[in-house]
N, C-alpha and C positions, 0 to 999 in steps of 0.2 A: 434346817436352815433352809431358807428359801433365797436363791441367787436371784439377784436383780441385775438390771442393765448396769447400774452404778457400780455395783460390786465386781463385775466383769470388767468393767473400764479400769477400775482402780487396781485389779490384779494385773491387767495388761500393762497398764502405765509402770507399775512397780518392776515388773519383769523386763519391759523394754529398756531399762536403766542398768542392768546387770552388764558384767564384763563379758565379752564375747572373743573368743579367739579365732583370727581371721583364717580363712581358707586359703591354703597356698595354691590351689587350683584357680583362684580368681575370685571376682565378685561380679554382681549383676545390678543394672539399673533398670528398674521395673516401672512402665508407665503405660497410660491406655492411649490407643488410637481410636477415639470414638467414631471418627468419620468411617473407619474400616470396620469397626465393632471389634477391635482386637485388644487383647492382652499382650504387650511387648516387653521383652526381657533382653538389653543388651549385655553381653559377656565381656569382661575385660581380665587380662591376665594380670597377676601381680606376683611379687616375691615377699616373703614375710621376714623380716630382719630380726637380729637377737632380741630386740626391745618389743617385739610384736606389731610392727608398724608395716603397714603395706608399701612396696617399694615398687615404682615403675620400673619394669625391667629393662626399659630403652635408655632412660635417664639415671638409673641408680638413685633416684631422689624419692623421698617419702611422698605418697600421694595424700594431699590434704582432704579431710572428711568434710569441711565446711565452705570449701572454695571450689567453683566449678573449675575443672581441668578438661582441656581438650585433648581426648585420647581416641584412637580408633578402636572399636570393639572388635574381638576375635571372632564373634558370632552374634547374630541375631535371631531371637526364637520369637514365635507369635503364636496365638492361640485364640479361639473364640470362647474356650473355657479354661478354668484351671486345671482340669484333667488333660486336655489337649495339649497345653504349653507344658506340663509336667512330663507328658510321654516324649515330647520333643527334646527336653533337656536332659531327661535321666535314661532315656532308650534309645535315641536316635544317632548321638555321637559317641564314639569310642576313641580315646578313653573319655569317660563323662567328665564334664567341666566342673563338676563338684566332687570334693574328696572328703568331706566331712558330714557326718550323719546329722549333726546340729544345723549345718547350713542348709541342708537338704530339706529338714523339718521346717525352717524358717521360710525356705523359698515356697513350699507348699501351701503355709499360712499367708504368706503375702499374695501368692495367686489366687487363693480364695478371696481375700480381701478385694482384690482388684477386680475379679469376677463380679463380686456384689456391687461394687461401684459401677462397673460398666452395665450391669443390669438395671441398677435403681437410679443411675444418672448422677449419683453422689460424686463428690470429688475423691481422688485418690491420691494419697502421699504416702509413699514408701517409708515403712518404719526403720 
């Protein structure tokens, strides 16, 4: 079977719709700073309640996924490449701000997508 771009896109789309458990160590907002040539990732803490929802540790309220919320990040990571930012996130801070392997794998994929967008000039939207 020959894999096509369309096949890969369909697989990716389907897998992006699966249920994910939240990382109790927090979440990241990834974006590009094209002027500086950087991949950026803001880390935010959260707690996960019994229903699996992310809770703001300061307010005790659920953090909405579809509405912009003004929160202060606990850390900002930047890198010129996916590898550089991964080393910052996973090796520079103790304890690591990621506690789940599936979250680490997701971040690696997103950082690679962001790096490709940075190099090619394409838009980057975090999955």
